[in-house]
N, C-alpha and C positions, 0 to 999 in steps of 0.2 A: 840611183839611191845608193843607200848608202850599207850598211853592214847590219842589217834587222836583228841581228843576237848581239850582238855590238854593245856592250855597257860602260865607253871611257867617256869621262867625267860626269857620271854616276857614283850612288852617297845611297847604298843600301845596309837597313838593320836589322841585320840581323839577333832573334833572342834563344837566349838556349843556344849560342852559334857556337861555346866553344870547344866541342863535343856530340857522336852519334850523327841526324839526322839536319839537325842543326848546323855541324862544321862545314858535313858535307853542300850544303847548302853554298852558306859561304865561300866553301873554295871554289863552286861552282863561278859563282858570282865578278868573283874575282880574279876569276879565270878572263871573265869576257872584255878584265879592265875595270868594277866596279870597284873604289873606295869599299874599306867593307869595319863595319861597325859593328864587335862582339858586346853585345847585352847580357849580361849572368849574372850567376849570385858568387861562382867561386875565381875570387881573380888568379888566383895561380894557375887554372884553366887557362882562363881567359888569355893573362897573359901569353904564356905557352902559344896557345892557336891563334894569333899577335904575334908572334913571330913569326909562326911558321903560315902562315897566309906571306907574309913583307918577304921570307925571304924563297918563297916556290912561286909567288905573281909579281914579280915584286910593284906593289901597289902601296898604297897608306891605308893602314890598316888601323884600328881606335878599341880598346877596349873602354867598354863603361858596366859600372857595377850598373845592376837592375834587382830589384830585388818586386815583381809582380803585387805582391800582399801590398805595397807601397804605394798610393798614391801620388806621392811628394817625389818618394824614389824615377816613377814614368815617367811625370815631371823634369827630374832633373837629368834625368837620362837624351830626354828631347832637348833640352836646353843647352846639355855639355855639344850636342853631334849639333847644332845651329850655326851654336859661339864657336862652332874648328871649320864647318865644313860652307855654312848659311844657305845648306838644300838637305832638303831631305826626298832621294826620290822613292825608294819603294823600301815596305818594312814589309820585314818574314818573323810571323807570331808564332817562332815554334819550341817555346818554351812550354813546359807543362810535367805535370806530375799525376801518379796513377796511388789507389789503393785496391789493393789487392781483397778482397773479402768477399766471401758466403753477404750476401745483400740484408737479411738478418741480423748479420751484425755487426754492422755501417753503427758508427756513431754521429751527430749532428757538426762534430770536429770534421769528422774522416768526410762527409761529404762539402763542408765549405770548404774543407782548403783545395780539393781536389776541382769545382765548379768556380773559387775564384781565381784559384790560379788561372786555369784553362781557357774560363770563358769570360770571365769577369776581367782580368786581366788583359786577354786581347783584346776587348771590348776598350777597355781603357787606351791601352796604345793605338789601337784604329782613332780614337778622338781627338787625343793628342797629337798624332804626326799629322790630321784631315790640317788647320790652316793652311801648314807652310806650301801643300800638292796647292791646295784648294791656291793660292796663292802663286804658287810657279803653272798651276796651270796645266797639270798632269801630273801622277804621280801613281805604282800599282802596287798595291797590297797584297802581299799570301800570307792571307795561315793555312796555318796545319793540320789535318783534322789529322783522319782513321779513319781507314775500310772498316767497324767500329761502327761512324755514323748508321748505315745502312744494317744492323744488323744485331743483335742481341749478345751479352757479352757479361754470363751468368758473374761471374767473378769479381767484374771488376764495371759493376753497373754506373757505379759516378761517371769514371773517365767513360763509359760511352757516352753517356747524358750529357757530357761539358760537351765532347767533340760531334754530339748531333746538334746542340744547342750552336755552336764555330758553321757549321753548316746553317744553318738559316741565319745567321748574325753578318754571312757573304752573300747570300739572296738580298735579306734587309739592305747591305751597306749598298751594294750594287745598284737596286735602285736607288738609294739617297740621295747617290756622288755622283754617278756619271752623267750629270748636264754639272759636274765639279772637271770633267777628266778624271777623275779620279775611282780610280780601275779595281773589282776587291775579288777576288776570286781563293780560289783554297782545293790545294793538294791533298790526297787522301794516301799515307803508307799504308800497307801491306805490313806481314812482319818480318819484321827488317833487325838486320843484325845489331845490335847498342847494348848499352850499359842496362838498361830497363830491360832488355830483352833475354838477357840469361837471370836475371832474379829470375823471373817469369819462368824459364825450362826447368831454373833449378826450383821452384815453389810446386811445377805442375808436371809428375813424368811425364812421359812420351808426346810433351809437347813439340817435340823436334822432328820427332819424326810425322806424327799429324801434319803439320806443316807444312815437308816436302811433299810430303802424300798428295794434297791436297794443292797444292798452287803447280799449275802447267806448268811453267816451266821449271820443278822437279828446287828451287831453294830457296831458301832464306833474303831477301833482299838486302842492299850495304847503305852505305850515308852516301857513298857517292854513283851512286845510282840516282838520286835527286838533283848531279849537278844540272840535265837540260831542263826536266821541269823545271826546276828556277829558272831558267836564265830566258827559258818560250816564255811565265809568263810574267817576267822582270821588263822585259824588254820590246821593244816595237811592234818583234812580231805576232804580239797579241795588244794588239793597240784599238782592236775590235775585238776583246775577250772581256765579258765582266760577265760577276755572278755562277762561273761558271767552275766544277770541280773536274777533279786530274785526281785520279787513282792511279798509285803508285807498284805495285801490288804485285806483279809476276803474275795475276790474270785471279789473285787468290778468289776476289771475289767473284767474279761471274762462273767462276766452276760449278756454282750449285742450276746452274742455267745449259748445260755442256749433257753432251749425252754422248760417251761411249761405246760406239759401235763395233771394239775389239771382240 
């Protein structure tokens, strides 16, 4: 038996892979030998991420522009990857946005932006990658959801609904595509130190203390905490795993189910 966690010869697409959780995942996949495609809007950040991956992990890395609100952009991105590599082994749907407002203050445009980016955009990427994975008789899709899929968040209602929808999408595609050996799973991050969480901490006084107190591991997560989970779901080690979610949250979501005997 070879290296269950090795990704040599594989091609992985990470949407929003030029920063935050996406960059942590891209680093983990590259560390195990996968070629990595960073698909994102900010071309300058993408170029920096690609250069960093190439220099640190000695694998091929490639940046492509991607606008999840534009079906044509998604199709062009997939074509560029297939033209370069001839295959796609892993898709990580990581890119997303959030709008923080009280529910009564949401506009129709706010709602559409979040849902169309986080849920519809991810679905269209799955559709676009499916033919190549089916042809290969193997593929791994990893959706990046949120522990907000498991409970309500009062001031990010659209975000929570989009991530709940992404979890349902994971279940449905896993059922539909298992016959083609296209396996679909989901990672649910907790509170992670990223540019988005910095703005959240600025907006909500006491958030840092709340997260640290509620998280059994006593800290915020970091992008590198996602390397292992992503490598597992991308590699042969998870070849009989589909329609599953994996929390990477330091125990945050489980906290309400524990009892302290101190």
